[in-house]
KEMI-349352 format. One record per residue: z, y, x of N, C-alpha, C, O in turn; residue in one letter. Coordinates in pm, whole numbers, plus 32768, in hexadecimal, padded with zeros to 4 digits. Example, Ala and Ser with C-alpha at 12.3 -4.5 7.8 and 13.67 -1.06 7.14 Angstrom:
BEGIN
830C7DC78527830C7E3E84CE830C7EB68528834E7EB48590A 82C47F1F850582CA7F96855783138003850A83248072853DS 
END
This chain:
BEGIN
2D30B66D11002D52B69711862D1EB63011EC2D2AB5B711D7M 2CE4B66112582CB2B60C12C22D2AB5D713112D89B61F132FI 2D23B55713332D8DB51B13842D8FB560140D2D27B56B144EH 2E02B58C14372E0FB5D714B32E39B57D15272E8CB524151AQ 2DFCB59A15992E23B55816152E6CB5C0166A2E37B62B1687I 2EE5B59F16912F36B5F716E42F43B5B6176E2F66B541177AL 2F27B60517D42F33B5D3185D2FA6B61E18A02F9FB69718B4I 300FB5D518C13085B61018FF3071B6121996305BB5AB19D5F 307AB68819CE3066B69D1A5C30E1B6E11A97312DB7241A51E 30F3B6D11B183160B7111B5E317FB6C51BDD315BB6501BECG 31C0B7081C3731E1B6C91CB63247B65A1CA13289B6531C3AQ 3252B6051D0532B7B59C1D013340B5DC1CEC3362B6401D2AD 338EB5A01C923415B5D11C79341EB6481C1B348AB6801C0AG 33AFB66F1BDF33B1B6E61B8733E9B6C71AFC3413B7231AB6S 33E9B6491AD5341BB6231A5133ADB60019EE33C9B5E91978G 3331B5FA1A1C32C1B5E419C132C9B55F197732AFB55A18FEK 32ECB4F419BC32F1B471197B3363B46B19163351B43518A9T 33D5B4A019393448B4A218DE3428B4F418623446B4C917F2T 33ECB568187333C8B5BE1801335BB57B17AE3360B5801733I 32FAB53E17F0328DB4F917A832C6B48B174F32A0B48016DBK 3320B43B1783335CB3CE173533ACB40416BE33A3B3D0164FK 33FBB46C16D6344BB4A7166A33F1B4E71601340CB4DD1589A 3387B529162D3328B56615D032E6B4FC157A32DBB50C1500F 32B9B48E15B83278B422156E32D6B3E8150432AEB3CD1493S 3352B3D6152B33B5B3A114CC33CFB404145B33D3B3DC13E6K 33DFB483147B33FCB4EA1417338AB4F913B333A1B50F133CT 3310B4ED13E3329AB500138D3265B47C135631F7B477131FT 32B2B41313643289B38E13353200B366136A31AFB32B1322N 31E7B38613E7316BB363142B30EFB39513E03088B35113DBE 30FAB40B13A6308CB44B135D3019B47113BC2FA5B4791393K 3039B48614392FD8B4AF149F2FC7B43F15053021B3ED1519Y 2F53B43C15452F41B3E515B82F70B43316322F38B49C1653T 2FD7B40216733013B44916E42FF7B3FC17653015B385176FC 2FBEB44217C52F99B40518452FEBB44718B42FF6B4C118BAI 3022B3F619093071B426197A3013B43319F22FF7B3D01A36D 2FE6B4AA1A0C2F8EB4CE1A7B2EFEB49F1A682EE2B4341A32R 2EA5B4F71A972E18B4D31A942DCFB5241AFD2DF9B5251B71M 2D65B5671AD92D11B5AC1B3C2D5BB6161B8F2D4CB6171C09Y 2DAAB66F1B522DECB6D31BA72E3DB6941C192E35B6C31C8BP 2E8BB62D1BFB2EDAB5ED1C662E80B5AD1CCE2E9BB5B51D46S 2E14B56C1C9F2DB5B5301CFF2D81B5991D602D7BB5831DD9D 2D5DB60C1D292D22B6771D7A2D8CB6B71DD42D74B6CC1E4BI 2E00B6D41D9C2E6AB7171DE72E9CB6C11E5A2EB0B6F31EC9I 2EAFB6401E422EE4B5E81EA92E7AB5AE1F062E9BB5661F64Y 2DFBB5CB1EEC2D8EB5921F3D2D9CB5B41FD12D8FB55D2027A 2DB7B6331FEF2DC6B65A207C2E42B61C20BA2E40B5F3212EN 2EACB615206D2F29B5DD209F2F17B54B20C82F4FB51D212CK 2EC7B503207B2EB1B47520962E29B45A20D72DF8B3E920D5Y 2DEDB4C1210E2D71B4B9215C2D05B46821142CD4B4032146V 2CE2B496209E2C7BB45020512BF0B48920672B8EB44C203ER 2BE7B4FC20A82B65B53220CC2B27B59020662B47B58E1FEFG 2ACEB5E320992A8CB64920472A38B60C1FD72A36B63F1F68K 29F2B59E1FF4299DB55E1F8F29F1B5311F1729C6B53E1EA4E 2A68B4FD1F332AC2B4D21EC92AE7B5491E702AE3B53F1DF5F 2B0AB5B91EAF2B31B6301E642ABDB6631E0F2ACFB6801D99I 2A47B66C1E4929D1B69C1E0029B6B6411D88299AB6721D1AV 29BEB5BF1D9C29A6B5601D2F2A0DB5711CC029EAB5711C4AQ 2A8DB57F1CE42AF7B58F1C802AE9B6131C322B06B6181BBBK 2ABCB67C1C752AA6B6FB1C302A35B6EC1BCA2A41B71C1B5AI 29C9B6A91BEF295BB6901B92298BB63D1B1A296CB65D1AA7K 29D6B5D41B372A0AB57F1ACB2A65B5CE1A6E2A5EB5C019F4E 2ABCB6221AA82B18B6711A572ACDB6D219FE2AEEB6E01988M 2A69B7161A332A1BB77519E329D8B72E196E29DBB76118FDK 299CB6BC1987295CB66F191D29C3B64118B529ABB64A183CS 2A33B60F18E42A9FB5E2188D2AD4B65518362AECB64317BFF 2AE6B6CA18732B18B73D182A2AB9B76517BA2AE5B78A174DN 2A37B75F17D329D4B784176E29CDB71B16FF29CDB73E1689V 29C9B69D172429B6B63316C02A36B61116722A30B5FB15F9S 2AA7B60C16B52B25B5E016772B7EB655164F2BCAB64B15EFI 2B76B6C216982BC9B73916812C5FB719167F2CA5B736161EQ 2C8FB6DE16EC2D1EB6BF16F12D71B73F16FC2D3DB7AA1719P 2DF0B73016E62E4EB79D16FE2E9FB77517792EDFB70C177BI 2E9AB7CA17DF2EE7B7B118592F71B7EE184A2F80B8641828Y 2FD6B79E18643060B7CA185E3093B7C918EE30A7B75F1929I 30A8B83F192730DBB84919AF3172B85D19A931A3B8C01973F 31BBB7FE19E1324CB80419E73272B82E1A753242B7F31AD7I 32C7B8921A7F32F3B8BC1B033386B8E31AFE33C0B8F41A92Y 33C0B8EF1B74344BB9181B7D345FB9621C003409B95F1C58S 34CFB9A11C0B34F0B9E21C893506B9751CF33528B9031CD3E 34F1B9991D6E34FCB9391DDD3584B8F31DDB358CB87A1DF0V 35EEB93F1DC33674B9031DC43683B8971D5936C8B8331D70S 3644B8A91CE5364AB8431C7C35FEB7C61CA33629B7561C86S 358DB7D81CE6353EB7651D13358BB7181D7E358DB69D1D7DT 35C9B75F1DDB361BB71F1E42368BB6D01DFF36A7B65E1E26V 36CBB70A1D9C3737B6C71D553706B6451D15374CB5E01D16E 368DB6491CDD3654B5D01CA03644B5621D08366AB4F01CEFT 360DB5841D7C35FDB5211DE63685B4EB1E123693B4731E28F 36E7B5411E1E376CB5151E4837ACB4BC1DDE37EDB4591E00E 379AB4DE1D5E37D0B4891CF33791B3FE1CF537D3B39A1CD8D 3711B3F91D1836C9B3791D1F36E4B32F1DA236BBB2BC1DB4R 3729B3731DFD3742B33D1E8336BFB31F1ECC36B1B2BB1F11K 365FB37A1EB935DCB36E1EFB35D3B3D11F6D3609B4401F66E 358EB3A81FD63578B40320473517B470201C34C1B45A1FC6A 3524B4E6205734CAB553203934BFB5AD20B33514B5AB210CY 3455B5FA20B4343DB65C211D3435B6E420D733DEB6FA2083D 348FB73E20FA3495B7C020B83410B80B20C333E5B84C2063L 33D1B8032136334FB846214832E8B80E20E6329AB85A20ADK 32E6B78920D33289B74B207332A4B77B1FE53247B7971F9AD 3323B7861FC03345B7B41F393311B8421F2432D6B8601EBCI 3327B8981F8532F9B9221F7A3260B9281F773226B96E1F25I 321FB8DE1FD1318CB8DC1FD53151B8A71F5230F2B8DF1F1DD 318AB83A1F1F3157B8001EA33167B8601E2E310DB86D1DDBD 31D9B8A31E2831EFB9041DBD3185B9721DC3314DB9981D5CK 3168B9A41E3A3101BA0C1E4A3077B9D81E24302BBA1E1DE3L 3057B95D1E4B2FD4B9221E2B2FC1B9161D932F57B9391D5FR 3027B8E41D4D301CB8D71CBC3011B9601C792FC4B9711C1AF 305EB9BF1CA93059BA461C712FCEBA841C852F95BABF1C29N 2F99BA761CFE2F13BAAB1D1A2EAABA671CC32E50BAA91C8FD 2EB5B9E51CB32E53B99C1C622E56B9CF1BD32DEEB9E91B97F 2ECEB9DE1B9C2EDDBA0F1B122EA1BA9B1B052E57BAB61AA7Y 2EC2BAF31B622E98BB801B582E08BB9A1B812DCABBF81B4FN 2DD1BB491BDB2D4BBB621C0E2CE6BAFE1BD52C87BB261B91V 2CFBBA7F1BF12C98BA1A1BC92C8DBA0A1B322C21B9EA1AFFS 2CF8BA1F1AEB2CF4BA151A592CFABA9F1A162D1ABAA919A0L 2CDBBB071A602CE9BB8F1A2A2C93BBA619AE2CBDBBEE1953S 2C1DBB6B19A72BC5BB8119352BD7BB1618C82B95BB1C1860S 2C2DBAB618DF2C46BA4C187F2CC1BA72182F2D2FBA7C1867Y 2CB1BA8617AB2D20BABB175C2D79BA51171C2DDABA7416D8D 2D5BB9D3172F2DABB96A16F12E11B93517582E07B8C41787R 2E71B98917772ED5B96517DB2F59B9AA17B82F5DBA15177BK 2FC4B96917E0304CB99B17C7309BB9871847308CB922188CI 30EFB9E718653145B9DE18DC31D6B9E418AE31FFBA411869K 3223B97F18D332B0B97518AB3308B975192932F8B9211981I 3364B9D4192E33C6B9D9199B3442B98E196C3485B9B8190EN 345FB92019AD34D1B8CF19813555B8F519C535BCB8B819A9R 3552B9581A1D35CBB9801A643636B9AD1A01361CB9FF19AAT 36AEB9761A103722B99819BE370DB97E19293749B9C218D5N 36B8B91E190836A1B8F8187C36B6B862186E369EB81418CBK 36E3B83C17F936EDB7AD17DC3662B77917BC3605B7C717A2T 3654B6F817BD35D4B6BB179735B2B6E21708353FB70316EBV 3615B6DE16AE35FDB703162235CCB79316153574B7AF15C4D 3604B7ED166435D6B87916613545B885168E34F7B8D21656E 3521B83816F33496B83817233437B80116BA33CAB83616A6C 3461B7971676340EB75B160D33FBB7BF159B338CB7CF1569V 3466B8021572345BB867150733FDB8D7153033ACB90514DFK 3407B90415AC33AEB96D15DE331DB93D15DC32C3B98715B7E 3308B8C216053281B88916073246B883157A31D3B8AB1564L 3293B854151B3264B84C148F3241B8D7145C31DCB8E81419I 3294B938147B3279B9C3145331F6B9F6149131A5BA34144DK 31E3B9DC1510316ABA0A155630EDB9C115233081B9FD151AE 30FAB94315013086B8F814CE3053B933144B2FDBB92D142FL 30ABB96B13FD3082B9A8137D3029BA2113922FE1BA4A1337K 302FBA5B14082FDEBAD114282F4FBAAD14532EF7BB04145AK 2F39BA2E146F2EB4BA0414A12E62B9CF142D2DEFB9A61440I 
END
């Protein structure tokens, strides 16, 4: 079996880092797990005014990376209310409009920009424990 690289993506507060850590522990670090990469760079580029050239370069890099490495993208998302709850639990400031916009950007990226890339999984963590999300992820990985 080829060693798999999993890239965990999702908006701030979606649970991606928590799920990534639990998944790594559950699978005894069998996979290389990365917390964010090209999709986040591209999605957040406009928000942080990185410019069109930056986006074009990151898209080229991602396409090359996808062909050569063939990572599996794990998109973690939740309902807006769950993301707000995460920010409140962390006692972090948040902007509801940003949460909604970010959720839409990640969803669009998954459905449009990665539409022809079949090595991707989408996990909704709303009303699920971390362990339930990890079990769902393991089940979905078996399908790839």
